[in-house]
Kinemage of the C-alpha trace (Angstrom):
@kinemage 1
@onewidth
@group {chain A} dominant
@subgroup {mainchain}
@vectorlist {calphas} color= white
{ca met a 1} P -91.878 261.170 -48.698
{ca lys a 2} L -88.304 259.948 -48.220
{ca lys a 3} L -87.644 256.826 -49.968
{ca tyr a 4} L -84.793 254.736 -48.271
{ca leu a 5} L -84.240 252.967 -44.951
{ca leu a 6} L -80.297 252.427 -44.204
{ca ala a 7} L -79.035 249.761 -42.173
{ca his a 8} L -75.916 248.492 -41.117
{ca asp a 9} L -75.613 245.019 -39.669
{ca leu a 10} L -72.178 244.945 -37.520
{ca gly a 11} L -71.186 241.480 -36.919
{ca thr a 12} L -68.424 239.495 -35.997
{ca ser a 13} L -66.642 238.883 -38.995
{ca gly a 14} L -67.845 242.501 -40.664
{ca asn a 15} L -70.016 245.197 -40.885
{ca lys a 16} L -73.051 244.337 -44.136
{ca ala a 17} L -74.909 247.789 -45.226
{ca thr a 18} L -78.064 247.560 -46.443
{ca leu a 19} L -80.426 249.981 -48.372
{ca tyr a 20} L -83.656 248.921 -48.357
{ca ser a 21} L -87.258 251.181 -50.204
{ca thr a 22} L -89.811 252.414 -47.724
{ca glu a 23} L -91.717 249.341 -49.946
{ca gly a 24} L -89.805 246.721 -48.562
{ca glu a 25} L -87.480 246.203 -51.517
{ca leu a 26} L -83.908 245.164 -50.718
{ca val a 27} L -82.332 247.877 -53.241
{ca lys a 28} L -78.314 247.009 -52.390
{ca ser a 29} L -76.132 245.690 -49.933
{ca cys a 30} L -72.953 245.595 -49.664
{ca val a 31} L -70.167 244.033 -46.745
{ca his a 32} L -66.737 245.590 -45.825
{ca ser a 33} L -64.543 243.165 -43.202
{ca tyr a 34} L -62.632 243.706 -40.344
{ca asp a 35} L -60.404 240.969 -38.635
{ca met a 36} L -60.921 239.390 -35.039
{ca leu a 37} L -58.102 239.159 -32.797
{ca val a 38} L -57.966 235.879 -30.792
{ca ser a 39} L -55.717 235.058 -27.662
{ca asn a 40} L -55.256 233.173 -24.235
{ca asn a 41} L -57.570 230.602 -25.900
{ca asn a 42} L -60.869 232.283 -25.099
{ca trp a 43} L -59.716 236.491 -25.113
{ca val a 44} L -61.646 237.721 -28.226
{ca glu a 45} L -61.122 240.999 -29.504
{ca gln a 46} L -61.887 243.742 -31.982
{ca arg a 47} L -60.731 247.564 -32.843
{ca pro a 48} L -63.381 249.755 -32.742
{ca glu a 49} L -61.995 251.746 -35.171
{ca asp a 50} L -62.644 248.825 -37.519
{ca phe a 51} L -66.513 248.944 -36.819
{ca trp a 52} L -66.722 252.626 -37.620
{ca asn a 53} L -64.250 252.596 -40.512
{ca ala a 54} L -66.472 249.823 -42.148
{ca val a 55} L -69.419 251.650 -41.686
{ca cys a 56} L -67.955 255.025 -43.474
{ca ile a 57} L -66.725 252.828 -46.555
{ca ser a 58} L -69.920 250.394 -46.725
{ca thr a 59} L -72.334 253.803 -46.599
{ca lys a 60} L -70.238 255.637 -49.303
{ca glu a 61} L -70.745 252.919 -51.382
{ca leu a 62} L -74.418 251.901 -51.275
{ca val a 63} L -75.151 255.486 -51.418
{ca gln a 64} L -73.292 256.761 -54.472
{ca asp a 65} L -75.929 256.035 -56.799
{ca ile a 66} L -79.081 257.843 -54.856
{ca asp a 67} L -79.734 261.249 -53.875
{ca val a 68} L -78.890 260.862 -49.778
{ca asn a 69} L -81.461 263.610 -49.272
{ca asp a 70} L -84.067 260.829 -50.115
{ca ile a 71} L -82.670 258.427 -46.615
{ca ala a 72} L -85.496 258.474 -44.182
{ca ala a 73} L -83.323 257.160 -41.422
{ca ile a 74} L -80.324 255.129 -40.291
{ca ser a 75} L -80.573 252.231 -38.164
{ca phe a 76} L -78.703 249.072 -36.560
{ca ser a 77} L -78.230 245.548 -35.653
{ca gly a 78} L -75.138 244.955 -34.207
{ca gln a 79} L -73.205 242.073 -32.118
{ca met a 80} L -74.067 241.758 -28.057
{ca met a 81} L -72.631 241.615 -25.185
{ca gly a 82} L -69.706 243.243 -25.721
{ca cys a 83} L -67.725 245.850 -23.914
{ca ile a 84} L -66.156 249.414 -25.547
{ca cys a 85} L -64.346 251.866 -22.906
{ca val a 86} L -65.172 255.080 -24.316
{ca asp a 87} L -63.685 258.673 -23.082
{ca lys a 88} L -65.809 262.204 -22.883
{ca glu a 89} L -64.516 262.626 -26.102
{ca gly a 90} L -65.540 259.496 -27.544
{ca arg a 91} L -62.585 257.566 -28.050
{ca ala a 92} L -62.124 254.359 -27.458
{ca leu a 93} L -59.705 253.839 -24.894
{ca arg a 94} L -59.058 249.865 -25.499
{ca asn a 95} L -60.254 247.211 -27.642
{ca ala a 96} L -63.868 245.788 -28.079
{ca leu a 97} L -64.009 242.589 -25.873
{ca ile a 98} L -66.656 241.058 -27.894
{ca trp a 99} L -69.407 238.224 -27.189
{ca ala a 100} L -66.989 235.647 -27.658
{ca asp a 101} L -64.059 236.785 -25.197
{ca met a 102} L -64.693 234.892 -22.043
{ca arg a 103} L -61.935 235.738 -19.944
{ca ala a 104} L -63.920 237.355 -17.403
{ca thr a 105} L -64.350 233.851 -15.296
{ca lys a 106} L -62.749 235.315 -12.262
{ca glu a 107} L -65.357 237.833 -11.984
{ca glu a 108} L -68.229 235.204 -12.817
{ca glu a 109} L -67.239 233.696 -9.205
{ca met a 110} L -66.792 236.929 -7.955
{ca ile a 111} L -70.457 237.953 -8.963
{ca arg a 112} L -71.798 234.395 -7.289
{ca glu a 113} L -70.690 235.048 -4.016
{ca arg a 114} L -72.572 238.335 -3.981
{ca ile a 115} L -75.778 236.985 -5.193
{ca ser a 116} L -77.239 233.589 -5.892
{ca glu a 117} L -77.435 232.385 -9.366
{ca glu a 118} L -81.569 232.420 -8.958
{ca asp a 119} L -82.168 235.867 -8.093
{ca phe a 120} L -79.678 236.929 -10.806
{ca tyr a 121} L -81.469 234.808 -13.442
{ca his a 122} L -84.812 236.599 -12.155
{ca leu a 123} L -83.229 239.918 -12.626
{ca thr a 124} L -81.680 240.029 -15.644
{ca gly a 125} L -83.386 236.467 -17.384
{ca his a 126} L -79.408 235.254 -17.831
{ca lys a 127} L -77.214 233.206 -16.053
{ca ile a 128} L -74.085 234.611 -14.576
{ca ser a 129} L -71.296 233.939 -17.331
{ca pro a 130} L -68.370 235.721 -18.901
{ca ser a 131} L -69.974 236.007 -22.031
{ca tyr a 132} L -71.892 239.441 -20.734
{ca gly a 133} L -70.550 243.085 -20.867
{ca gly a 134} L -70.987 243.733 -16.998
{ca gln a 135} L -68.827 241.281 -16.610
{ca lys a 136} L -65.980 242.265 -19.122
{ca leu a 137} L -66.095 245.600 -17.973
{ca met a 138} L -65.416 244.182 -14.437
{ca trp a 139} L -62.259 242.516 -15.753
{ca val a 140} L -61.221 245.817 -17.173
{ca lys a 141} L -61.598 247.788 -13.715
{ca asn a 142} L -59.960 244.614 -11.913
{ca asn a 143} L -57.446 244.564 -14.585
{ca glu a 144} L -56.670 247.573 -16.157
{ca pro a 145} L -57.598 250.419 -13.869
{ca glu a 146} L -56.333 253.257 -15.287
{ca ile a 147} L -58.768 252.431 -18.462
{ca tyr a 148} L -61.747 251.762 -16.206
{ca glu a 149} L -61.170 254.962 -14.690
{ca asn a 150} L -61.093 257.156 -17.392
{ca thr a 151} L -63.972 255.167 -18.990
{ca tyr a 152} L -67.059 257.491 -19.191
{ca lys a 153} L -69.401 255.011 -20.727
{ca met a 154} L -69.438 251.466 -21.741
{ca leu a 155} L -71.272 250.920 -25.194
{ca asn a 156} L -71.996 247.843 -27.059
{ca cys a 157} L -70.792 248.091 -31.063
{ca lys a 158} L -73.996 249.637 -32.461
{ca asp a 159} L -73.949 251.890 -29.740
{ca tyr a 160} L -70.335 252.983 -30.377
{ca ile a 161} L -71.574 253.693 -33.986
{ca ile a 162} L -74.611 255.894 -32.602
{ca leu a 163} L -71.971 258.108 -30.896
{ca lys a 164} L -69.981 258.415 -34.093
{ca leu a 165} L -72.790 259.559 -36.402
{ca thr a 166} L -74.555 261.804 -33.562
{ca gly a 167} L -71.713 262.465 -30.278
{ca glu a 168} L -74.814 261.059 -28.014
{ca phe a 169} L -74.070 258.597 -25.530
{ca val a 170} L -77.006 256.138 -25.272
{ca thr a 171} L -78.329 252.266 -25.493
{ca glu a 172} L -81.319 250.642 -25.842
{ca tyr a 173} L -83.276 247.781 -23.942
{ca thr a 174} L -82.083 245.245 -26.039
{ca asp a 175} L -77.935 246.013 -25.831
{ca ala a 176} L -78.624 246.798 -22.626
{ca ser a 177} L -79.503 243.281 -21.343
{ca ser a 178} L -76.598 241.871 -22.920
{ca thr a 179} L -75.183 243.930 -19.936
{ca asn a 180} L -76.459 241.649 -17.101
{ca leu a 181} L -76.783 245.201 -15.816
{ca leu a 182} L -80.404 245.489 -16.625
{ca asp a 183} L -83.790 244.900 -14.685
{ca leu a 184} L -85.695 243.063 -17.095
{ca asn a 185} L -88.673 243.210 -15.751
{ca lys a 186} L -88.200 247.255 -14.960
{ca leu a 187} L -86.115 248.099 -17.929
{ca glu a 188} L -83.832 250.013 -16.184
{ca trp a 189} L -80.623 250.145 -14.437
{ca ser a 190} L -80.026 247.694 -11.591
{ca asp a 191} L -78.906 249.350 -8.924
{ca arg a 192} L -78.165 245.652 -6.909
{ca leu a 193} L -76.942 244.575 -9.939
{ca leu a 194} L -74.519 247.249 -10.053
{ca glu a 195} L -73.268 247.560 -6.603
{ca val a 196} L -72.922 243.290 -7.180
{ca met a 197} L -70.433 243.976 -10.170
{ca gly a 198} L -69.233 247.405 -8.687
{ca ile a 199} L -69.438 248.978 -11.600
{ca asp a 200} L -70.167 252.862 -11.422
{ca arg a 201} L -73.835 253.786 -12.337
{ca glu a 202} L -72.817 257.004 -14.370
{ca lys a 203} L -70.590 254.873 -16.797
{ca met a 204} L -73.935 253.253 -17.945
{ca pro a 205} L -75.363 254.915 -21.642
{ca ala a 206} L -78.392 256.554 -21.510
{ca leu a 207} L -81.445 254.234 -22.057
{ca leu a 208} L -83.869 254.236 -24.871
{ca lys a 209} L -86.320 252.239 -26.559
{ca ser a 210} L -85.283 250.459 -30.347
{ca thr a 211} L -87.390 252.823 -32.267
{ca asp a 212} L -86.200 255.726 -30.492
{ca ile a 213} L -84.358 258.277 -32.019
{ca ala a 214} L -80.967 258.753 -30.705
{ca gly a 215} L -79.812 261.771 -32.649
{ca thr a 216} L -79.262 262.953 -36.114
{ca val a 217} L -76.044 262.516 -38.256
{ca thr a 218} L -73.958 265.160 -37.674
{ca asp a 219} L -71.621 267.748 -39.956
{ca glu a 220} L -68.278 265.759 -39.327
{ca ala a 221} L -70.049 261.899 -40.066
{ca ala a 222} L -71.879 263.062 -42.802
{ca lys a 223} L -68.652 264.380 -44.278
{ca ala a 224} L -67.124 260.616 -43.270
{ca cys a 225} L -69.927 258.639 -44.975
{ca gly a 226} L -70.750 260.272 -47.908
{ca leu a 227} L -74.172 261.483 -46.157
{ca val a 228} L -76.204 264.793 -45.405
{ca ser a 229} L -76.407 266.259 -42.005
{ca gly a 230} L -79.219 265.832 -39.837
{ca ile a 231} L -80.625 262.368 -40.893
{ca pro a 232} L -82.798 260.985 -38.131
{ca val a 233} L -80.715 257.874 -36.176
{ca val a 234} L -82.795 255.084 -34.952
{ca cys a 235} L -80.980 253.018 -31.806
{ca gly a 236} L -81.967 249.593 -33.591
{ca gly a 237} L -80.915 246.730 -31.617
{ca gly a 238} L -78.761 243.597 -30.589
{ca asp a 239} L -78.428 241.386 -33.802
{ca gly a 240} L -80.584 238.865 -32.374
{ca val a 241} L -83.141 240.670 -31.404
{ca cys a 242} L -83.115 242.632 -34.752
{ca ala a 243} L -83.266 239.110 -36.638
{ca ala a 244} L -86.314 238.299 -34.671
{ca val a 245} L -88.112 241.058 -35.788
{ca gly a 246} L -86.664 240.279 -39.595
{ca thr a 247} L -87.977 236.881 -39.532
{ca gly a 248} L -91.464 238.327 -38.433
{ca cys a 249} L -91.032 237.154 -34.719
{ca thr a 250} L -92.889 240.190 -33.121
{ca lys a 251} L -96.018 238.447 -31.862
{ca glu a 252} L -96.559 235.723 -29.478
{ca gly a 253} L -95.249 232.333 -29.907
{ca ile a 254} L -93.211 232.743 -33.228
{ca ala a 255} L -89.951 231.196 -33.582
{ca his a 256} L -86.592 232.124 -35.296
{ca ser a 257} L -83.156 230.235 -35.711
{ca cys a 258} L -80.180 231.731 -36.610
{ca met a 259} L -77.208 229.942 -38.233
{ca gly a 260} L -74.600 232.061 -38.294
{ca thr a 261} L -71.270 232.069 -36.507
{ca ser a 262} L -73.110 231.741 -32.997
{ca ser a 263} L -76.186 230.006 -33.966
{ca trp a 264} L -79.411 230.658 -31.554
{ca ile a 265} L -83.212 229.806 -31.685
{ca ser a 266} L -85.368 232.535 -30.260
{ca ile a 267} L -89.242 232.788 -29.541
{ca thr a 268} L -90.862 235.994 -28.878
{ca thr a 269} L -93.592 235.506 -25.563
{ca glu a 270} L -94.945 238.073 -23.223
{ca lys a 271} L -93.545 236.839 -20.159
{ca pro a 272} L -89.858 235.516 -19.796
{ca ile a 273} L -89.152 232.095 -19.710
{ca tyr a 274} L -87.234 230.823 -16.634
{ca asp a 275} L -85.348 227.218 -17.009
{ca glu a 276} L -84.934 225.695 -13.569
{ca glu a 277} L -81.689 224.598 -14.786
{ca met a 278} L -80.961 228.146 -16.436
{ca arg a 279} L -79.707 226.862 -19.899
{ca thr a 280} L -81.722 229.459 -21.760
{ca phe a 281} L -81.926 233.253 -21.250
{ca thr a 282} L -84.544 236.018 -22.157
{ca trp a 283} L -83.958 239.178 -24.477
{ca ala a 284} L -85.785 242.339 -24.085
{ca his a 285} L -87.430 242.750 -27.218
{ca ile a 286} L -87.150 245.396 -29.823
{ca val a 287} L -90.957 245.585 -30.252
{ca pro a 288} L -92.765 246.842 -27.182
{ca gly a 289} L -94.662 244.313 -24.485
{ca tyr a 290} L -92.502 241.568 -25.837
{ca val a 291} L -89.261 239.540 -24.835
{ca leu a 292} L -87.214 237.070 -26.430
{ca pro a 293} L -86.414 233.829 -24.419
{ca thr a 294} L -83.458 232.507 -26.288
{ca gly a 295} L -80.681 229.816 -26.731
{ca thr a 296} L -77.286 230.683 -28.321
{ca met a 297} L -74.641 228.476 -29.023
{ca gln a 298} L -71.288 229.940 -29.205
{ca cys a 299} L -69.781 228.286 -32.188
{ca gly a 300} L -72.650 226.706 -34.344
{ca gly a 301} L -72.128 227.560 -38.174
{ca gly a 302} L -68.794 228.658 -36.845
{ca ser a 303} L -67.868 224.851 -36.054
{ca tyr a 304} L -69.062 224.174 -39.934
{ca ser a 305} L -66.855 227.014 -41.147
{ca trp a 306} L -63.775 225.820 -39.056
{ca phe a 307} L -64.073 222.202 -40.564
{ca thr a 308} L -64.700 222.908 -43.959
{ca lys a 309} L -61.402 225.809 -44.004
{ca glu a 310} L -59.217 222.683 -42.047
{ca leu a 311} L -60.358 219.693 -43.086
{ca cys a 312} L -61.929 220.478 -47.066
{ca lys a 313} L -58.622 221.723 -48.805
{ca tyr a 314} L -59.489 219.158 -51.425
{ca glu a 315} L -63.010 220.460 -51.737
{ca ser a 316} L -62.055 223.889 -52.098
{ca leu a 317} L -59.418 222.597 -55.153
{ca leu a 318} L -61.538 220.756 -56.698
{ca gly a 319} L -64.947 222.975 -56.725
{ca glu a 320} L -61.935 225.603 -57.809
{ca gln a 321} L -61.268 223.345 -61.155
{ca gln a 322} L -64.994 222.666 -61.535
{ca gly a 323} L -66.295 225.829 -60.992
{ca val a 324} L -68.548 225.321 -57.889
{ca ser a 325} L -68.674 225.989 -54.424
{ca lys a 326} L -67.076 223.488 -52.149
{ca tyr a 327} L -70.451 223.820 -50.148
{ca asp a 328} L -72.245 222.127 -53.180
{ca leu a 329} L -69.660 219.600 -53.136
{ca leu a 330} L -70.204 218.944 -49.429
{ca glu a 331} L -73.548 218.795 -49.725
{ca gln a 332} L -73.225 215.818 -52.163
{ca glu a 333} L -70.888 214.204 -49.429
{ca ile a 334} L -73.531 214.723 -46.528
{ca gly a 335} L -76.394 212.957 -48.494
{ca asp a 336} L -74.147 210.088 -49.208
{ca ser a 337} L -74.012 209.488 -45.218
{ca lys a 338} L -76.982 208.075 -43.438
{ca pro a 339} L -78.332 210.064 -40.828
{ca gly a 340} L -76.157 209.517 -37.568
{ca ala a 341} L -73.011 209.784 -39.321
{ca asn a 342} L -72.325 206.130 -39.266
{ca gly a 343} L -72.167 206.387 -35.487
{ca leu a 344} L -69.925 209.465 -35.583
{ca leu a 345} L -70.444 212.105 -33.129
{ca phe a 346} L -69.584 215.829 -32.612
{ca leu a 347} L -69.059 218.187 -29.863
{ca pro a 348} L -69.618 221.262 -31.048
{ca tyr a 349} L -67.514 223.244 -28.243
{ca leu a 350} L -64.992 225.251 -30.300
{ca ile a 351} L -64.716 228.195 -27.935
{ca gly a 352} L -66.349 227.021 -25.124
{ca glu a 353} L -69.993 227.310 -25.138
{ca arg a 354} L -72.584 229.596 -23.623
{ca ser a 355} L -76.180 228.337 -23.783
{ca pro a 356} L -77.276 225.607 -22.892
{ca arg a 357} L -73.995 224.171 -21.683
{ca trp a 358} L -72.623 227.228 -19.979
{ca asn a 359} L -69.014 226.198 -19.652
{ca pro a 360} L -66.176 228.330 -20.823
{ca lys a 361} L -63.722 225.735 -20.866
{ca ala a 362} L -65.644 223.054 -22.977
{ca lys a 363} L -64.226 221.965 -26.198
{ca gly a 364} L -65.035 220.217 -29.743
{ca ala a 365} L -64.470 216.491 -30.019
{ca phe a 366} L -65.069 213.936 -32.648
{ca ile a 367} L -66.489 210.496 -30.640
{ca gly a 368} L -66.657 207.597 -32.580
{ca leu a 369} L -63.945 207.738 -35.344
{ca lys a 370} L -62.885 204.156 -36.534
{ca met a 371} L -61.424 202.926 -39.196
{ca glu a 372} L -64.436 203.241 -41.537
{ca thr a 373} L -65.367 206.362 -40.691
{ca glu a 374} L -65.059 208.871 -44.090
{ca lys a 375} L -64.730 212.106 -44.369
{ca lys a 376} L -68.511 212.447 -45.614
{ca asp a 377} L -69.535 211.380 -42.111
{ca met a 378} L -67.423 213.984 -40.352
{ca val a 379} L -68.911 216.861 -42.393
{ca arg a 380} L -72.562 215.220 -41.639
{ca ala a 381} L -71.681 214.369 -37.690
{ca val a 382} L -70.687 218.182 -37.022
{ca gln a 383} L -73.868 219.386 -38.493
{ca glu a 384} L -75.643 216.760 -36.560
{ca gly a 385} L -73.733 218.141 -33.655
{ca val a 386} L -75.068 221.686 -33.861
{ca ala a 387} L -78.681 220.503 -34.220
{ca phe a 388} L -78.389 218.457 -30.967
{ca asn a 389} L -76.819 221.328 -29.179
{ca leu a 390} L -79.469 223.393 -29.788
{ca gly a 391} L -82.079 220.604 -29.577
{ca val a 392} L -81.373 221.305 -26.098
{ca val a 393} L -82.707 224.440 -26.427
{ca met a 394} L -85.966 223.088 -28.198
{ca asp a 395} L -86.196 221.013 -25.458
{ca val a 396} L -86.431 223.570 -22.838
{ca phe a 397} L -88.884 225.462 -24.898
{ca lys a 398} L -91.177 222.559 -25.528
{ca gly a 399} L -90.987 221.524 -21.683
{ca lys a 400} L -92.185 225.031 -20.834
{ca gly a 401} L -95.491 224.242 -22.617
{ca val a 402} L -94.458 226.420 -25.783
{ca ala a 403} L -95.759 224.907 -29.096
{ca ile a 404} L -93.543 225.276 -31.855
{ca asp a 405} L -94.632 223.926 -35.020
{ca asp a 406} L -92.585 226.052 -37.840
{ca met a 407} L -89.162 227.769 -37.617
{ca ile a 408} L -87.768 230.059 -40.099
{ca val a 409} L -84.232 229.414 -40.289
{ca ile a 410} L -81.652 232.395 -41.794
{ca gly a 411} L -78.305 232.956 -41.910
{ca gly a 412} L -75.310 231.138 -43.964
{ca gly a 413} L -75.869 227.682 -42.698
{ca ala a 414} L -79.413 228.205 -43.861
{ca gln a 415} L -78.126 227.560 -47.332
{ca ser a 416} L -77.544 223.829 -46.881
{ca asp a 417} L -80.419 221.981 -47.613
{ca ala a 418} L -79.141 218.872 -45.908
{ca trp a 419} L -78.526 220.992 -42.525
{ca leu a 420} L -82.017 222.240 -42.887
{ca gln a 421} L -83.448 218.736 -43.046
{ca ile a 422} L -81.315 217.643 -40.042
{ca leu a 423} L -82.788 220.978 -38.170
{ca ala a 424} L -86.303 219.281 -38.609
{ca asp a 425} L -85.826 215.721 -37.969
{ca val a 426} L -83.998 216.561 -34.793
{ca tyr a 427} L -86.653 219.136 -33.755
{ca asn a 428} L -89.483 217.042 -35.272
{ca ile a 429} L -90.921 220.682 -36.868
{ca asn a 430} L -91.377 221.962 -40.064
{ca ile a 431} L -88.254 224.293 -41.268
{ca gln a 432} L -88.703 227.634 -43.056
{ca lys a 433} L -86.426 229.058 -45.654
{ca pro a 434} L -87.205 232.648 -46.358
{ca asn a 435} L -86.099 234.855 -49.266
{ca tyr a 436} L -83.281 236.646 -47.309
{ca leu a 437} L -80.725 234.450 -45.554
{ca glu a 438} L -77.988 236.866 -44.382
{ca glu a 439} L -80.441 240.239 -44.281
{ca ala a 440} L -82.985 239.342 -41.845
{ca thr a 441} L -80.855 241.239 -39.079
{ca ser a 442} L -80.330 244.483 -41.241
{ca met a 443} L -84.111 243.965 -42.383
{ca gly a 444} L -85.030 244.107 -38.353
{ca ala a 445} L -82.969 247.188 -38.226
{ca ala a 446} L -84.574 249.161 -41.354
{ca ile a 447} L -88.318 248.245 -40.062
{ca thr a 448} L -87.201 249.592 -36.578
{ca ala a 449} L -85.937 252.754 -38.442
{ca gly a 450} L -89.330 253.010 -40.195
{ca val a 451} L -90.914 252.556 -37.464
{ca gly a 452} L -89.181 254.801 -35.440
{ca val a 453} L -89.675 257.811 -37.500
{ca gly a 454} L -93.532 257.042 -38.722
{ca val a 455} L -92.461 255.769 -42.100
{ca phe a 456} L -94.663 252.238 -40.967
{ca glu a 457} L -97.220 252.172 -38.683
{ca asn a 458} L -96.060 249.014 -36.615
{ca phe a 459} L -94.152 246.071 -37.004
{ca asp a 460} L -96.319 244.103 -39.142
{ca val a 461} L -94.549 245.642 -42.311
{ca ile a 462} L -92.745 242.341 -42.434
{ca asp a 463} L -95.197 240.817 -44.383
{ca lys a 464} L -94.070 243.211 -47.286
{ca phe a 465} L -90.342 242.137 -46.977
{ca leu a 466} L -90.725 238.668 -45.932
{ca lys a 467} L -91.704 235.759 -48.002
{ca ile a 468} L -91.036 232.065 -47.528
{ca glu a 469} L -89.261 230.098 -50.320
{ca glu a 470} L -89.290 226.194 -49.026
{ca thr a 471} L -90.345 224.158 -46.308
{ca lys a 472} L -88.563 221.086 -45.085
{ca thr a 473} L -91.013 218.985 -42.907
{ca pro a 474} L -89.517 216.014 -40.783
{ca asn a 475} L -88.637 212.441 -41.779
{ca thr a 476} L -90.011 210.086 -39.931
{ca asp a 477} L -87.455 207.567 -41.265
{ca asn a 478} L -84.945 209.487 -39.690
{ca gln a 479} L -86.042 210.356 -36.377
{ca pro a 480} L -85.808 207.341 -34.347
{ca val a 481} L -82.176 207.417 -35.291
{ca tyr a 482} L -81.920 211.079 -34.053
{ca ser a 483} L -84.095 210.082 -31.278
{ca ala a 484} L -81.467 207.663 -29.965
{ca met a 485} L -78.574 209.385 -30.464
{ca lys a 486} L -79.082 212.821 -28.574
{ca pro a 487} L -79.130 211.280 -25.262
{ca ile a 488} L -76.004 209.746 -25.858
{ca phe a 489} L -74.734 213.305 -27.404
{ca asp a 490} L -75.422 214.753 -23.986
{ca glu a 491} L -73.832 212.049 -22.162
{ca ala a 492} L -70.762 212.190 -24.239
{ca tyr a 493} L -70.730 216.338 -23.132
{ca phe a 494} L -70.967 215.267 -19.505
{ca ala a 495} L -68.665 212.260 -19.628
{ca leu a 496} L -66.184 214.981 -20.583
{ca thr a 497} L -66.329 217.808 -18.605
{ca gly a 498} L -63.529 216.848 -16.046
{ca val a 499} L -61.020 216.436 -19.471
{ca phe a 500} L -62.128 219.906 -20.737
{ca asp a 501} L -61.001 221.363 -17.608
{ca lys a 502} L -57.720 219.350 -17.625
{ca leu a 503} L -56.961 220.159 -20.872
{ca ser a 504} L -57.786 224.053 -20.763
{ca glu a 505} L -54.815 224.036 -18.459
{ca phe a 506} L -52.466 223.367 -21.569
{ca thr a 507} L -54.086 226.101 -23.812
{ca lys a 508} L -53.541 229.222 -21.528
């Protein structure tokens, strides 16, 4: 029997390659970073060749001490909502437009002129927004017609790597649902949506299930990655959906949250959740028979990363001198600031916003600064602001009668005990911290690979991989403060929408 499952998690900052045993043990992992290219305020691109280079380098590092003939399968988790235009030879024709890119605002308005928001939402499970792959391909067609004309297929990040490994032009349902071109109920490309967006159907890749084998590693790819040819390559899924599998959200009513660069809350259900205000959306699920209602904000953990990078240089220097992480020092500061951050609010809209605001012109802001404000209040306000924003998503799910008592939280932000307690207090639920914080997405991909090649019977095998190490329960003393501040947070956002629009004129 084969011994290993190789998973790649192609994120925004880099590729995390992970080797698991078929018994659920994390054998080895490594990360290879790549750059994000930001311009014009909200244009965000990456180089497809950087994705491939990262996969090649990290794979070679992972397999140097094992017999590559013992790899049962390879699969992927990848950033969603992207657009990579490739020609018939599989060459990328331009940089990838990634999930954070919000340039397709004119295309968004064109769609609204051709289909009602409600019809679109019920067809796709998603709101009309410049975030999605289909709108990005519209932008390419309207602004770079030669590239569109030469595009053989539009792929997402992990699909591009599957192409490089196998020579096959495919995607699967989770990433397809991030294009806004998939009929969520029929799980097929929608003729109506293709017509609305003016996209040629033949430019869309073949649709497979997440557990389907897309192909096998070619001789050329094997040489580039330090593998052997013939290893099955299982499709895998988008990162948000792989994270659901990796946190055990594979059955009705189980919820999870990721506090990564972008941050989200998801829950597994049999039917989509349609919010009248369209604040949330629904992905296709990796697990057949289910969908994944979700709310994803653009800059959750990213807001905290920005703050600590730009405004916490003293803590970085002090941490180096003391031999501790700057984040450990910041944890102390957050603990010294009372819930409510001394009356300070932070709006975490540093790169516009997806769910729940759907406003590409939204901006970040501190509100309530005064002479008494200290840095400790600002640090706490950033974490609370992200929690308040995600709390809108929780309100939607609870308003639809979904009972959520516990939530597994992963991602870099889950390393902050203070933030986990804030989440428990704002959501009024138990927050669970698992044994793996950064590996859930790759773990979901590895499990999908195992199911795809028959190593695992079904997705219940997650119990072999995942263990809960800590639980934060709501603090009843803090809840009245957050219950009072949450409506003020919402009011502050809506009061500033006109200001955001005007400020956008100065950042073009």
